[in-house]
Each structure stands twice: as structure tokens, then as C-alpha cells.
Jmol script that loads the backbone (N, CA, C; Angstrom):
load data "model"
ATOM      1  N   UNK A   1     -34.666  86.754 -34.336  1.00  0.00           N
ATOM      2  CA  UNK A   1     -35.356  86.993 -35.591  1.00  0.00           C
ATOM      3  C   UNK A   1     -36.177  85.764 -35.961  1.00  0.00           C
ATOM      4  N   UNK A   2     -37.329  85.994 -36.528  1.00  0.00           N
ATOM      5  CA  UNK A   2     -38.205  84.916 -36.931  1.00  0.00           C
ATOM      6  C   UNK A   2     -38.202  84.768 -38.448  1.00  0.00           C
ATOM      7  N   UNK A   3     -38.349  83.537 -38.876  1.00  0.00           N
ATOM      8  CA  UNK A   3     -38.449  83.236 -40.296  1.00  0.00           C
ATOM      9  C   UNK A   3     -39.804  82.587 -40.544  1.00  0.00           C
ATOM     10  N   UNK A   4     -40.508  83.040 -41.556  1.00  0.00           N
ATOM     11  CA  UNK A   4     -41.808  82.469 -41.889  1.00  0.00           C
ATOM     12  C   UNK A   4     -41.702  81.776 -43.235  1.00  0.00           C
ATOM     13  N   UNK A   5     -42.129  80.528 -43.259  1.00  0.00           N
ATOM     14  CA  UNK A   5     -42.069  79.750 -44.486  1.00  0.00           C
ATOM     15  C   UNK A   5     -43.238  78.788 -44.563  1.00  0.00           C
ATOM     16  N   UNK A   6     -43.107  77.823 -45.456  1.00  0.00           N
ATOM     17  CA  UNK A   6     -44.165  76.853 -45.712  1.00  0.00           C
ATOM     18  C   UNK A   6     -43.649  75.460 -45.460  1.00  0.00           C
ATOM     19  N   UNK A   7     -44.503  74.605 -44.944  1.00  0.00           N
ATOM     20  CA  UNK A   7     -44.142  73.221 -44.661  1.00  0.00           C
ATOM     21  C   UNK A   7     -44.235  72.398 -45.948  1.00  0.00           C
ATOM     22  N   UNK A   8     -43.157  71.661 -46.241  1.00  0.00           N
ATOM     23  CA  UNK A   8     -43.154  70.757 -47.392  1.00  0.00           C
ATOM     24  C   UNK A   8     -42.619  69.403 -46.930  1.00  0.00           C
ATOM     25  N   UNK A   9     -42.827  68.376 -47.729  1.00  0.00           N
ATOM     26  CA  UNK A   9     -42.330  67.034 -47.441  1.00  0.00           C
ATOM     27  C   UNK A   9     -41.529  66.579 -48.647  1.00  0.00           C
ATOM     28  N   UNK A  10     -40.256  66.235 -48.421  1.00  0.00           N
ATOM     29  CA  UNK A  10     -39.396  65.817 -49.520  1.00  0.00           C
ATOM     30  C   UNK A  10     -38.308  64.906 -48.977  1.00  0.00           C
ATOM     31  N   UNK A  11     -38.007  63.851 -49.672  1.00  0.00           N
ATOM     32  CA  UNK A  11     -36.931  62.952 -49.266  1.00  0.00           C
ATOM     33  C   UNK A  11     -37.209  62.229 -47.962  1.00  0.00           C
ATOM     34  N   UNK A  12     -38.472  62.007 -47.650  1.00  0.00           N
ATOM     35  CA  UNK A  12     -38.831  61.284 -46.439  1.00  0.00           C
ATOM     36  C   UNK A  12     -38.863  62.119 -45.178  1.00  0.00           C
ATOM     37  N   UNK A  13     -38.739  63.456 -45.302  1.00  0.00           N
ATOM     38  CA  UNK A  13     -38.800  64.301 -44.109  1.00  0.00           C
ATOM     39  C   UNK A  13     -39.461  65.643 -44.426  1.00  0.00           C
ATOM     40  N   UNK A  14     -39.841  66.332 -43.368  1.00  0.00           N
ATOM     41  CA  UNK A  14     -40.468  67.644 -43.506  1.00  0.00           C
ATOM     42  C   UNK A  14     -39.414  68.743 -43.509  1.00  0.00           C
ATOM     43  N   UNK A  15     -39.729  69.815 -44.222  1.00  0.00           N
ATOM     44  CA  UNK A  15     -38.866  70.983 -44.329  1.00  0.00           C
ATOM     45  C   UNK A  15     -39.727  72.231 -44.233  1.00  0.00           C
ATOM     46  N   UNK A  16     -39.150  73.304 -43.732  1.00  0.00           N
ATOM     47  CA  UNK A  16     -39.780  74.617 -43.794  1.00  0.00           C
ATOM     48  C   UNK A  16     -38.957  75.415 -44.796  1.00  0.00           C
ATOM     49  N   UNK A  17     -39.636  75.981 -45.792  1.00  0.00           N
ATOM     50  CA  UNK A  17     -38.887  76.710 -46.814  1.00  0.00           C
ATOM     51  C   UNK A  17     -39.585  78.017 -47.170  1.00  0.00           C
ATOM     52  N   UNK A  18     -38.777  78.930 -47.674  1.00  0.00           N
ATOM     53  CA  UNK A  18     -39.284  80.184 -48.195  1.00  0.00           C
ATOM     54  C   UNK A  18     -38.531  80.434 -49.485  1.00  0.00           C
ATOM     55  N   UNK A  19     -39.167  80.098 -50.577  1.00  0.00           N
ATOM     56  CA  UNK A  19     -38.527  80.205 -51.890  1.00  0.00           C
ATOM     57  C   UNK A  19     -38.180  81.648 -52.242  1.00  0.00           C
ATOM     58  N   UNK A  20     -39.043  82.584 -51.871  1.00  0.00           N
ATOM     59  CA  UNK A  20     -38.836  83.993 -52.190  1.00  0.00           C
ATOM     60  C   UNK A  20     -37.569  84.540 -51.524  1.00  0.00           C
ATOM     61  N   UNK A  21     -37.360  84.169 -50.241  1.00  0.00           N
ATOM     62  CA  UNK A  21     -36.181  84.639 -49.504  1.00  0.00           C
ATOM     63  C   UNK A  21     -34.985  83.706 -49.660  1.00  0.00           C
ATOM     64  N   UNK A  22     -35.195  82.543 -50.256  1.00  0.00           N
ATOM     65  CA  UNK A  22     -34.088  81.638 -50.565  1.00  0.00           C
ATOM     66  C   UNK A  22     -33.528  80.863 -49.395  1.00  0.00           C
ATOM     67  N   UNK A  23     -34.373  80.346 -48.506  1.00  0.00           N
ATOM     68  CA  UNK A  23     -33.862  79.532 -47.405  1.00  0.00           C
ATOM     69  C   UNK A  23     -34.748  78.314 -47.191  1.00  0.00           C
ATOM     70  N   UNK A  24     -34.152  77.301 -46.573  1.00  0.00           N
ATOM     71  CA  UNK A  24     -34.860  76.064 -46.233  1.00  0.00           C
ATOM     72  C   UNK A  24     -34.220  75.504 -44.970  1.00  0.00           C
ATOM     73  N   UNK A  25     -35.038  74.912 -44.088  1.00  0.00           N
ATOM     74  CA  UNK A  25     -34.476  74.274 -42.900  1.00  0.00           C
ATOM     75  C   UNK A  25     -35.283  73.013 -42.584  1.00  0.00           C
ATOM     76  N   UNK A  26     -34.611  71.980 -42.065  1.00  0.00           N
ATOM     77  CA  UNK A  26     -35.317  70.743 -41.732  1.00  0.00           C
ATOM     78  C   UNK A  26     -36.253  70.968 -40.547  1.00  0.00           C
ATOM     79  N   UNK A  27     -37.333  70.196 -40.499  1.00  0.00           N
ATOM     80  CA  UNK A  27     -38.279  70.260 -39.386  1.00  0.00           C
ATOM     81  C   UNK A  27     -38.609  68.828 -39.002  1.00  0.00           C
ATOM     82  N   UNK A  28     -37.852  68.311 -38.040  1.00  0.00           N
ATOM     83  CA  UNK A  28     -37.971  66.906 -37.657  1.00  0.00           C
ATOM     84  C   UNK A  28     -38.492  66.703 -36.252  1.00  0.00           C
ATOM     85  N   UNK A  29     -38.511  65.452 -35.837  1.00  0.00           N
ATOM     86  CA  UNK A  29     -38.996  65.073 -34.517  1.00  0.00           C
ATOM     87  C   UNK A  29     -38.233  65.839 -33.434  1.00  0.00           C
ATOM     88  N   UNK A  30     -38.981  66.456 -32.529  1.00  0.00           N
ATOM     89  CA  UNK A  30     -38.404  67.234 -31.441  1.00  0.00           C
ATOM     90  C   UNK A  30     -38.226  68.707 -31.752  1.00  0.00           C
ATOM     91  N   UNK A  31     -38.324  69.093 -33.027  1.00  0.00           N
ATOM     92  CA  UNK A  31     -38.191  70.511 -33.390  1.00  0.00           C
ATOM     93  C   UNK A  31     -39.472  71.264 -33.036  1.00  0.00           C
ATOM     94  N   UNK A  32     -39.299  72.495 -32.575  1.00  0.00           N
ATOM     95  CA  UNK A  32     -40.431  73.336 -32.197  1.00  0.00           C
ATOM     96  C   UNK A  32     -40.518  74.552 -33.101  1.00  0.00           C
ATOM     97  N   UNK A  33     -41.742  75.020 -33.296  1.00  0.00           N
ATOM     98  CA  UNK A  33     -42.002  76.205 -34.120  1.00  0.00           C
ATOM     99  C   UNK A  33     -43.410  76.679 -33.795  1.00  0.00           C
ATOM    100  N   UNK A  34     -43.902  77.613 -34.573  1.00  0.00           N
ATOM    101  CA  UNK A  34     -45.289  78.036 -34.473  1.00  0.00           C
ATOM    102  C   UNK A  34     -45.925  77.820 -35.835  1.00  0.00           C
ATOM    103  N   UNK A  35     -47.188  77.381 -35.832  1.00  0.00           N
ATOM    104  CA  UNK A  35     -47.919  77.200 -37.086  1.00  0.00           C
ATOM    105  C   UNK A  35     -49.154  78.079 -37.065  1.00  0.00           C
ATOM    106  N   UNK A  36     -49.585  78.450 -38.245  1.00  0.00           N
ATOM    107  CA  UNK A  36     -50.809  79.227 -38.392  1.00  0.00           C
ATOM    108  C   UNK A  36     -51.971  78.223 -38.372  1.00  0.00           C
ATOM    109  N   UNK A  37     -52.734  78.232 -37.299  1.00  0.00           N
ATOM    110  CA  UNK A  37     -53.873  77.315 -37.152  1.00  0.00           C
ATOM    111  C   UNK A  37     -55.021  78.071 -36.513  1.00  0.00           C
ATOM    112  N   UNK A  38     -56.173  77.997 -37.119  1.00  0.00           N
ATOM    113  CA  UNK A  38     -57.322  78.708 -36.586  1.00  0.00           C
ATOM    114  C   UNK A  38     -57.153  80.215 -36.620  1.00  0.00           C
ATOM    115  N   UNK A  39     -56.345  80.714 -37.564  1.00  0.00           N
ATOM    116  CA  UNK A  39     -56.132  82.149 -37.684  1.00  0.00           C
ATOM    117  C   UNK A  39     -55.175  82.736 -36.669  1.00  0.00           C
ATOM    118  N   UNK A  40     -54.502  81.871 -35.901  1.00  0.00           N
ATOM    119  CA  UNK A  40     -53.557  82.336 -34.884  1.00  0.00           C
ATOM    120  C   UNK A  40     -52.264  81.532 -34.970  1.00  0.00           C
ATOM    121  N   UNK A  41     -51.179  82.154 -34.507  1.00  0.00           N
ATOM    122  CA  UNK A  41     -49.910  81.431 -34.391  1.00  0.00           C
ATOM    123  C   UNK A  41     -49.990  80.582 -33.124  1.00  0.00           C
ATOM    124  N   UNK A  42     -49.671  79.279 -33.266  1.00  0.00           N
ATOM    125  CA  UNK A  42     -49.741  78.364 -32.136  1.00  0.00           C
ATOM    126  C   UNK A  42     -48.438  77.579 -32.047  1.00  0.00           C
ATOM    127  N   UNK A  43     -47.894  77.478 -30.826  1.00  0.00           N
ATOM    128  CA  UNK A  43     -46.648  76.743 -30.601  1.00  0.00           C
ATOM    129  C   UNK A  43     -46.889  75.242 -30.749  1.00  0.00           C
ATOM    130  N   UNK A  44     -45.993  74.582 -31.489  1.00  0.00           N
ATOM    131  CA  UNK A  44     -46.080  73.138 -31.704  1.00  0.00           C
ATOM    132  C   UNK A  44     -44.692  72.509 -31.642  1.00  0.00           C
ATOM    133  N   UNK A  45     -44.675  71.201 -31.427  1.00  0.00           N
ATOM    134  CA  UNK A  45     -43.459  70.396 -31.500  1.00  0.00           C
ATOM    135  C   UNK A  45     -43.749  69.213 -32.407  1.00  0.00           C
ATOM    136  N   UNK A  46     -42.836  68.930 -33.335  1.00  0.00           N
ATOM    137  CA  UNK A  46     -43.019  67.789 -34.232  1.00  0.00           C
ATOM    138  C   UNK A  46     -42.787  66.502 -33.436  1.00  0.00           C
ATOM    139  N   UNK A  47     -43.701  65.557 -33.587  1.00  0.00           N
ATOM    140  CA  UNK A  47     -43.619  64.269 -32.905  1.00  0.00           C
ATOM    141  C   UNK A  47     -43.766  63.147 -33.924  1.00  0.00           C
ATOM    142  N   UNK A  48     -43.370  61.960 -33.524  1.00  0.00           N
ATOM    143  CA  UNK A  48     -43.561  60.777 -34.363  1.00  0.00           C
ATOM    144  C   UNK A  48     -44.310  59.760 -33.523  1.00  0.00           C
ATOM    145  N   UNK A  49     -45.359  59.210 -34.080  1.00  0.00           N
ATOM    146  CA  UNK A  49     -46.193  58.278 -33.333  1.00  0.00           C
ATOM    147  C   UNK A  49     -46.140  56.882 -33.897  1.00  0.00           C
ATOM    148  N   UNK A  50     -47.122  56.115 -33.476  1.00  0.00           N
ATOM    149  CA  UNK A  50     -47.235  54.743 -33.958  1.00  0.00           C
ATOM    150  C   UNK A  50     -47.436  54.712 -35.476  1.00  0.00           C
ATOM    151  N   UNK A  51     -47.130  53.601 -36.057  1.00  0.00           N
ATOM    152  CA  UNK A  51     -47.313  53.369 -37.489  1.00  0.00           C
ATOM    153  C   UNK A  51     -46.484  54.317 -38.346  1.00  0.00           C
ATOM    154  N   UNK A  52     -45.424  54.885 -37.795  1.00  0.00           N
ATOM    155  CA  UNK A  52     -44.542  55.763 -38.566  1.00  0.00           C
ATOM    156  C   UNK A  52     -45.140  57.104 -38.915  1.00  0.00           C
ATOM    157  N   UNK A  53     -46.220  57.490 -38.235  1.00  0.00           N
ATOM    158  CA  UNK A  53     -46.866  58.765 -38.534  1.00  0.00           C
ATOM    159  C   UNK A  53     -46.187  59.948 -37.876  1.00  0.00           C
ATOM    160  N   UNK A  54     -46.375  61.111 -38.448  1.00  0.00           N
ATOM    161  CA  UNK A  54     -45.855  62.362 -37.919  1.00  0.00           C
ATOM    162  C   UNK A  54     -47.043  63.202 -37.464  1.00  0.00           C
ATOM    163  N   UNK A  55     -46.862  63.975 -36.407  1.00  0.00           N
ATOM    164  CA  UNK A  55     -47.913  64.884 -35.992  1.00  0.00           C
ATOM    165  C   UNK A  55     -47.321  66.056 -35.226  1.00  0.00           C
ATOM    166  N   UNK A  56     -48.088  67.133 -35.161  1.00  0.00           N
ATOM    167  CA  UNK A  56     -47.688  68.335 -34.433  1.00  0.00           C
ATOM    168  C   UNK A  56     -48.427  68.348 -33.107  1.00  0.00           C
ATOM    169  N   UNK A  57     -47.689  68.459 -32.007  1.00  0.00           N
ATOM    170  CA  UNK A  57     -48.272  68.482 -30.667  1.00  0.00           C
ATOM    171  C   UNK A  57     -48.312  69.922 -30.183  1.00  0.00           C
ATOM    172  N   UNK A  58     -49.516  70.405 -29.847  1.00  0.00           N
ATOM    173  CA  UNK A  58     -49.685  71.754 -29.312  1.00  0.00           C
ATOM    174  C   UNK A  58     -49.307  71.782 -27.834  1.00  0.00           C
ATOM    175  N   UNK A  59     -49.047  72.967 -27.304  1.00  0.00           N
ATOM    176  CA  UNK A  59     -48.654  73.131 -25.899  1.00  0.00           C
ATOM    177  C   UNK A  59     -49.721  72.597 -24.942  1.00  0.00           C
ATOM    178  N   UNK A  60     -50.988  72.647 -25.352  1.00  0.00           N
ATOM    179  CA  UNK A  60     -52.068  72.177 -24.474  1.00  0.00           C
ATOM    180  C   UNK A  60     -52.362  70.686 -24.632  1.00  0.00           C
ATOM    181  N   UNK A  61     -51.541  69.974 -25.413  1.00  0.00           N
ATOM    182  CA  UNK A  61     -51.701  68.534 -25.568  1.00  0.00           C
ATOM    183  C   UNK A  61     -52.468  68.103 -26.806  1.00  0.00           C
ATOM    184  N   UNK A  62     -53.168  69.027 -27.451  1.00  0.00           N
ATOM    185  CA  UNK A  62     -53.850  68.670 -28.700  1.00  0.00           C
ATOM    186  C   UNK A  62     -52.814  68.332 -29.756  1.00  0.00           C
ATOM    187  N   UNK A  63     -53.223  67.623 -30.793  1.00  0.00           N
ATOM    188  CA  UNK A  63     -52.311  67.310 -31.881  1.00  0.00           C
ATOM    189  C   UNK A  63     -53.007  67.477 -33.213  1.00  0.00           C
ATOM    190  N   UNK A  64     -52.181  67.605 -34.246  1.00  0.00           N
ATOM    191  CA  UNK A  64     -52.655  67.861 -35.600  1.00  0.00           C
ATOM    192  C   UNK A  64     -51.680  67.209 -36.566  1.00  0.00           C
ATOM    193  N   UNK A  65     -52.191  66.584 -37.593  1.00  0.00           N
ATOM    194  CA  UNK A  65     -51.311  66.062 -38.640  1.00  0.00           C
ATOM    195  C   UNK A  65     -50.751  67.225 -39.447  1.00  0.00           C
ATOM    196  N   UNK A  66     -49.473  67.164 -39.802  1.00  0.00           N
ATOM    197  CA  UNK A  66     -48.905  68.232 -40.623  1.00  0.00           C
ATOM    198  C   UNK A  66     -49.610  68.309 -41.981  1.00  0.00           C
ATOM    199  N   UNK A  67     -49.826  69.504 -42.445  1.00  0.00           N
ATOM    200  CA  UNK A  67     -50.442  69.725 -43.754  1.00  0.00           C
ATOM    201  C   UNK A  67     -49.431  70.420 -44.654  1.00  0.00           C
ATOM    202  N   UNK A  68     -49.268  69.919 -45.855  1.00  0.00           N
ATOM    203  CA  UNK A  68     -48.348  70.557 -46.781  1.00  0.00           C
ATOM    204  C   UNK A  68     -48.812  71.975 -47.051  1.00  0.00           C
ATOM    205  N   UNK A  69     -47.877  72.854 -47.173  1.00  0.00           N
ATOM    206  CA  UNK A  69     -48.100  74.286 -47.387  1.00  0.00           C
ATOM    207  C   UNK A  69     -48.693  74.977 -46.159  1.00  0.00           C
ATOM    208  N   UNK A  70     -48.578  74.343 -44.985  1.00  0.00           N
ATOM    209  CA  UNK A  70     -48.961  74.995 -43.735  1.00  0.00           C
ATOM    210  C   UNK A  70     -47.938  76.098 -43.450  1.00  0.00           C
ATOM    211  N   UNK A  71     -48.398  77.265 -43.052  1.00  0.00           N
ATOM    212  CA  UNK A  71     -47.477  78.357 -42.765  1.00  0.00           C
ATOM    213  C   UNK A  71     -46.815  78.113 -41.409  1.00  0.00           C
ATOM    214  N   UNK A  72     -45.493  78.237 -41.379  1.00  0.00           N
ATOM    215  CA  UNK A  72     -44.703  77.932 -40.181  1.00  0.00           C
ATOM    216  C   UNK A  72     -43.783  79.105 -39.872  1.00  0.00           C
ATOM    217  N   UNK A  73     -43.680  79.431 -38.585  1.00  0.00           N
ATOM    218  CA  UNK A  73     -42.770  80.488 -38.129  1.00  0.00           C
ATOM    219  C   UNK A  73     -41.735  79.839 -37.212  1.00  0.00           C
ATOM    220  N   UNK A  74     -40.475  79.973 -37.580  1.00  0.00           N
ATOM    221  CA  UNK A  74     -39.384  79.370 -36.803  1.00  0.00           C
ATOM    222  C   UNK A  74     -38.434  80.458 -36.333  1.00  0.00           C
ATOM    223  N   UNK A  75     -37.798  80.193 -35.199  1.00  0.00           N
ATOM    224  CA  UNK A  75     -36.763  81.113 -34.699  1.00  0.00           C
ATOM    225  C   UNK A  75     -35.505  80.893 -35.517  1.00  0.00           C
ATOM    226  N   UNK A  76     -34.846  81.949 -35.870  1.00  0.00           N
ATOM    227  CA  UNK A  76     -33.608  81.856 -36.647  1.00  0.00           C
ATOM    228  C   UNK A  76     -32.524  81.214 -35.797  1.00  0.00           C
ATOM    229  N   UNK A  77     -31.859  80.246 -36.370  1.00  0.00           N
ATOM    230  CA  UNK A  77     -30.770  79.545 -35.659  1.00  0.00           C
ATOM    231  C   UNK A  77     -29.445  80.188 -36.023  1.00  0.00           C
ATOM    232  N   UNK A  78     -28.580  80.287 -35.057  1.00  0.00           N
ATOM    233  CA  UNK A  78     -27.261  80.833 -35.312  1.00  0.00           C
ATOM    234  C   UNK A  78     -27.279  82.342 -35.422  1.00  0.00           C
ATOM    235  N   UNK A  79     -26.191  82.899 -35.963  1.00  0.00           N
ATOM    236  CA  UNK A  79     -26.035  84.336 -36.047  1.00  0.00           C
ATOM    237  C   UNK A  79     -26.611  84.853 -37.256  1.00  0.00           C
TER     238      UNK A  79
END
end "model"
wireframe off; spacefill off
backbone 0.3
color backbone group
């Protein structure tokens, strides 16, 4: 099952949340998901680079800085 939420930044880290459905999950370095970019869902992995920056690495090697309120689709963890 997939969960669709929005990217937020709070307490020094990124989170994916869906206030309407009442869930939130951390989205840190090494976590993978899909983001809505260019009108399509694209697979990304959260990375941390020089100068303490965060970025999303696409499967083809491109990267993008995370944007607050970016739509994110994550696989449901657990049962």
C-alpha cells in the first residue's frame, strides 16, 4: 500500500505527513520514496551532502533540493 503526503521540515529533520489521514513518518538520509516532479512520480533517495545540505537523488543521478510541501509517495511500512 502506498501513502501520499507532503514534505515538511521540523525539529531539524524532514517528515512526510498527511494531516487529513492522520499520519506522519520521518524521511531521512538513505530513505527512498517517490516525489511529484515535472508532473510525474519519480523515484528518489534522500542524501546529505557537503555543508550539511540535504538533497533528493533521482535514479538517473540528477538531484534536487527538497521543497517544503512537495508531494511524496511512500511505501507503507509494516502491517
